[in-house]
N, C-alpha and C positions, 0 to 999 in steps of 0.2 A: 436487571441488566437491560432487557428489551425496552423497559419504560424510559430509562435514561437515554438510550440510543434513539428511541422514537422522539423524545423531547428535543434532543440535539438535532435530529434530522428535520423536524418541523421548523426549528429556528433557521437552519441553513436553507431549507426550501423556501421559507417565507422571504428571507433576504434575497435569495437567488431569484424568486418570482418578481420582486421589484426590479431587479437588474434586467431580467429577461424581457419584462414588459417594456421597459425603457429601451432595451435593445431593439425590440420590434418597432417601437416608435421611431427610433433612429433609422432603421432600415426603410420604413415608410417614407420618411423625409428624404432619404437618399434616392429611393425609387422615384419619388415625385420630381426630384431635382435633376436626376441623370438617366433614369430608366434603366435599360439593359444594353446600352450602346457601347461604343468604343471607349469613351472616357470612364464609364462605370467599370468596364473590364479592367482597365489599367489601375484605377484606385483600389479595387478589390485585390488585385495582384500585389500592389505596393503595401497594402495592409496585411496581407497573408504572410509575407516573408518574416517580418519581425514577430508576428504572432506564432509562427512555427518555432522560431528560436526561443520564444517565451516558454513554450512547452518543454523545451530541452533544459534551459538554464533555470527556469523558475518553477512554474506550477506543476509540471509533470515529473520529470526525473529527479529534480532536486528535492521536491517535497517527499517523494517516495523514499529517498535515501536519508534525508535530514530528520524527518519526524521520528523514525524508530531510534536513531542514535540520541537525539535530544531527550526522548522518553527515558532511555537508559540513564542519562545524566540526571534527570529529574528524580529518578528513584534512588540513585546511588551516590550523587554528588551534591555539594552545597550550592547556594546561589552564586557564589563567586566563580565556581567552576563552570556553571551554566553560562554566566556572563562572558567568561573567557572564550568558551566554545563559540558563542554567538559572534563575538568580536572577530575571532579568527576566521570563522566561516564567511562572515560578511566581507571582511577584508580580502580574503583569497578569491572568493567568487566575484566580488565587486571589481577586482583588478582584471580578472579574465574577461568579464563582461564589458568593461570599459574598452579593452583592446579590441574585442569583437565589434563593439559599436562603432569605434573609430574606423575600423576596416570596412564596415558596412557602409558608413557615410561616404568615405573616400572612394571605395570601390563599387559604388552603386551601379555604374554602367556594366561592370563585369557580372554582378549578380542578376541584373535585368536581362543580360544576354544569356546567362546560364539557365535561368528558369523560364524565361520568355523567348526561347530559341526561335520560335516561329516569327515573332516580331523582329528579332535581331536579323534573321535571314532576309526578311522583307526590307529592312533598313539598308542592308548591304547592297541589295539589288534594286533599290528605289521602288519597292513594291508598295501596294496600297495601305499596308498596316505598319509601315516603317515608323510612322510618327508615334505609334504606341511605345516603341522601344525608348525613344527620347523622353517621352512623358513619364514612363515608368522609372527611368533613371532619376529624374528630377523629384518625383514624389517619394522615392525611397530615401533620398537624403533627408527628407522631413520626417518620415515615419519611423526610420530606423532607431533614433534615440529612445523611442518608446520602450525598446528592449531593456535599456539601462534602468529606467524608472520602474518598470514592472518587475524586474528581478528583485530589487530591494523591497518592493511591495509584497511580493510572494514570500520572501524570507520572513518579513514581519508577520504575515498571515499564518505561516507555518508555525511560528513560535506561539502566537496567540491561540491557534487551534490545539496545541499540546496542553495549553492551560484551560481548555474547555470553552474559550471565548470564540465561538464559531461565527457569531453574527457579524463581527467587524470585517473579517476577510470576505465573507459572502456578500456584504453590502458594498464593498469598495468599488466593484466594476460599474456601479451606478454613475460614478463621476465621469468615467470615460464616455458613457452614452450621452450624458448631459452635455459634455464638452462638444462632442461631434454634432449633436442636435443644434446647439447654440451657434456654432461656427457655420453650420449649413444654412441656418435660417438668417443669420446676421451678415456673415461675410460672403456666403455663396452668391447671393444675387448681385453683389457689388463687383464680382470678378468675372472676367471673360471666360475663364476656365474654373468652374466651381469646384472641381476636384481638388484644387490646391487648398481651398477652405476646409475640406474634409480632412486632408492630410494634416493641416495645422491643428484641427480638432483632436486628432489622434495624439499629437505631440503634447498639447496642453492637458488632455485627459490623463495621460500617463504621469505627468508632473503632479497633478492634483491628487491622484491615487497614492503616490509616494508620500506626499506631505500629510495626507489624511491619517496614515498609520502611526506617525511619530508620537502624538500624544498618548495613544494607547500603549505603545511600547514603554514610554517613560513612566506611565502610571503603574505598569507591571514591574518596574525596576529593571528592565532588560534593554533599555536604550543605551548602547555602548558605542565607543569609538572603534571603527574597523581597524583590524591589524592583519598584516600578512602572516599566514601560518600554514604554509604548504605542508610542513612536516609535523604539525601538531597531531597527536594521536587521534583525536576526534575528527579533525579535518581529513586525515588520511583514511580513516574508516569510511567517512561519508564519500570521499572521492572514489574509493574502491567500489562502493555500492552504486555510486551515481554513474560512473563511466559506462557500465553495461546498461543501466537503466535509461541512459540517454537515448538508446535505441529502442529498448523494449517498450517503454511507456508511450513513446511518440510514434509508433508505427502508423497509426491512423493519420497523423499529421504529415508524415512522409508520403503516405499514399495520396493525400490531398495535394501535396506539392507535385507529385508525379502527374496527377490529374491536370493540374494547372499547366505543367509543361506540355502535355499532349494537347490540351485545349487551346493552347496558343497557336496550334496548327489548324484548328477547326474554324468554323464559321464565326463571324463576329457576333458576340452575345453569349457564346457558350460559357465563358467564365462567369458572367453575370447570372445566367439561369442556374448554374450549379451553386453559386453563392446564395441566391435567394432561397433556394430549396434547402440548402445546408443550414441556413439561419433558422428555418422552421424546425429542422431536425434538432438543432442545438437547444431549442427551448425545453422540451421534455428531457433531453439528455442532461442538461445542467440542473434542471429543477429536481430530477429524481436520481439519475444514475450517478452523476458526479457528487451530488449532495450526500447520498448514502455512502459512497466510497470515502468521501472526506471525513464523515463521522466515524466510520468503523476502523479507519487506519490507526488512529491513536489507541482505540479500544483493543484492537488486535495486537498492537505492539505491546501494550500493557499485559495482555494475557500471555504473550510469548515470554516476556521478561519474568513473569510470575510462574512460568511453566505450567499454566492451567490449560492443558491440551483440550479437555472437553469443553471448557468455556470458550476457547478459541474457535472450535468447530461450530459451536452453537451460535456464536456471534457472526461467523461467516454465513451460516445457514440463514440467519435472520436477514442479512443483507441481500442474499439471493432471493429469498421469498418476497421481500419488499420490492426488489427490482422487477420480478415477474408480475406482482400485483399491480404495480403502477406502469410498467413498461409495455405490457401486452395491450391494454386499452389505448395507450398513447400511440403505439405503433399502428393499431387498427384505425384510429382516428386520422392519422397523417395520410394513410393510404386512401381511405374512403373519401375524405374531404380535401384532398390535395389541391385541386384547382379552385374550389370555392374559397379556401383560406387565402390563397394567393391573390384571388380577385378582390376580396374584401380588404386585405392588408395593403396591397401594392398597386392595384390597377387604377392609377390616376396620373395626371401629368404626363411624363415621358414614358411611363410603364404602360404598355398597350395590352389589350386582350390577348393578342397573339403571344406576348411575352409570358402571360399567366399560363396559357396553354402549354407552351414549351417548357416552362419551369416546372409545371406539374408532373411532367414525365420523369424528370430527375428526382423530384420529391417522392414520387411513388417508389422509385428504386432505392433512394436513401432510406425512406421510411420502413421498407421491408427489413432493413438491417438494424433498426433502432434497438431492439432487444439485445442483439449481439454486441452493439457498441456499449450498452449499459452493463452487460455482463462482464465485458473485458475490464471495465473500470473497477468493478467490485472484486472479481476473481483475482486480478493482479495484486490487490492488497493482501491476499492470502500468501503471496510470495514475499512482497516487499516488507511486510510487517515482521517476517522471520529473517529479514536481511538476506534473502535469496534473490539476487538480481540477475544471475547468469541464465537461469532457465527461461524466464520471460523473454530474454533477448533472443534465445534460440527460437522460441515460438514466434517471436516478432519477425525474425528474419524469414521464417517459413511463410508467415502471413504476407509479408511484403513481396516475396517472390511470387506467391499465389496471386497477389494483386496485379503484378506485372503480366502474368500469364492470362488472367481474366481480362485485363485491359486489351491485350492482343485479340482475344476471342470475341469480346463484346463491343469494343470501341469501333472496330472497322464497320460492322453492320449497323450499329446503333448510335455512333457518334458520341456526343457528350453524355447521353443517357447510359451508354455502355460503360463510361467511366464511373458513374454512380453505382451501377450494378456490380462492377468489379470491387469497388470499395466495400459494399455491403457483404459480398461473398467472402472477402478476405477477413473481415471482422468476425464472421461466423467461424472461419478456420481458426482464428486466434482464440476466440472464446472456447471452442471445443478443446484445443490443446491445453489451455490453462485449466479448464475444469477437469479434464481427464487425468492430468498429472497431479492435481490436488487430491483427486479421489484415490489415485495410486499411492500417494503419500499417507493416506489415512486421515488427511485433514478435512477433506470434503466428504461428509457422511450423509447417507440417506436415512433420515430419521423417520419414525413411523408416521404415516399419514401424508408424506411428501407428495407422492403421486396423486393421491386423492385431492390434495390441495391444488396442485397444478391443473388437474382435470376440471375442477370446479371453476377456477379462474378462467380457463379457456372457454367453458360453456357460457359463462357470463359475458365474455367478450363476443362470442358468436351471436348471442342474443342482441347485444349492443349494435353490432354491424347490421343485423337484419332490420332493426328499427330505423337506423339512420338511412339505409338504402331505401326503405319503404317511403319515408317522408321527404327524401331529397328530390328537388325539382330538376328538370332538364337543364343542360348548359345554356340553351337559348334564353331561359327565364333569367338566369344570373346576368346575362348581357343586356337584357331589355329593361331591367328595373333600376330605380335610383339606389344610391349608395346605402342609405339607411335601411332600405328594404333588404338589401343583401346582408347588412350587419345583423338585423333582427332574425333573418332566416338562418344564418349561420349559427348565431347564438342559440336559437331554438333547437337546431339539429344537435349541437354539442350538448345542450342541456338534456335533450331526450336521450342521447346516447349515454351520458354520464348517469342519468337517473335509472335507465334500464340496467346498466352495469351494477350499480349499487343495489338495486332491488334483487338482481340475480345473485349477488354475493350473499345477501340476507336470506333469500329463499334457500340457497344451497348451504347456508350456515358456514360460510367461510370465515375463519377467525381473522379479525382485522388488527388486533392488538399484539399478536405474538409474532 
């Protein structure tokens, strides 16, 4: 079992790695083009809204509800029944998303006013940031259709994942990154406002992702014509599972939107500093946390259908162990090397040393919550695979309320950094509630050697931190040397840290294959 999951996990991680590397290249290009100024703030804002809705309609809540039901159909129904389910799901979901997309395009000023309230208030009073509201409205009209494209892309990806074809869906985001990079480099310099080029890159990237999936669906015999099927039994079941999951699985995204809302009242650059630090957080989160959760969801759904409770628990335990093994060193690396990574990746063009310093503070805060973010992704599958979406919603509501409270506590003294602190703390609350209740259900079990395993991994991470801190130069050195010297120094520190961690695991005899 673990070998099969590990193989699938490696495939997803490899494809995700390509996507994340290109994502970093994309962000380097954006940082060089626009830095962390007002225009960058607005583009990140306009890109964040459809991406938030993507988590609701597509990759997040929908996948968590759709995969377990489709797995049931694959076990108990013939191919025609599966095709009919996919047709009615795509027709029903597609109709709803089309309506939402049209509302988003037409009502972009209202959305910009709602989530960028600080800019809207300035626009009403002829304040210095009023132009951001107008620009945000324009960019939203271009980026919002991305939601329509990515919804069908996610549907196809979920279908292919249930067939064990994880690589296609994991590789697809590469095309979005390529499109934004191409438009930034080709169209950006030709426009007076290069943020419009980036917005059109988002639009075209979504279209290409949608078209890329079609041949693979056709080859699997599951490319069907969408049908409306609101009352279809399968659609009804997915709908009932999805509605509460809309909230539960997207709590972190809602928290990020709340951060954006508050940040619109803060100093110019706050949204950009949070964005660049969040992008570095997303690299290990997607590479390890989301990849592991993606792989174990179909496996857990199958164990639940087969009523294999012990195998279910062992599969979940496998996912948690792998998250700890990969997440702890990644979290430590983000915290210890926050500013050097930002300097190497983004400090050029319009992105200044001061931007790297300020963004490193929010990266430190976000990085401290990386393990919690990853655990939430994996632990949530323990509920969704059993078609239990109500309790994660309850825990998600508690986490979101906690985030609001933490925002009040930390945002006033620490500004945008306080928003990152609040997000990380609320993720810890969410992870605790998910894990505790899985344990109460008897689903999450403490197998022999678990505490020893965790202790050994932690010791190896502490050794890694000590080595990196010992060899890391002062900040003044990073500012005084050429770009390639920074690159080689950072690569050496990462290599030394990774090597120390692996040697520590070997010396402590931590099992890597189980």
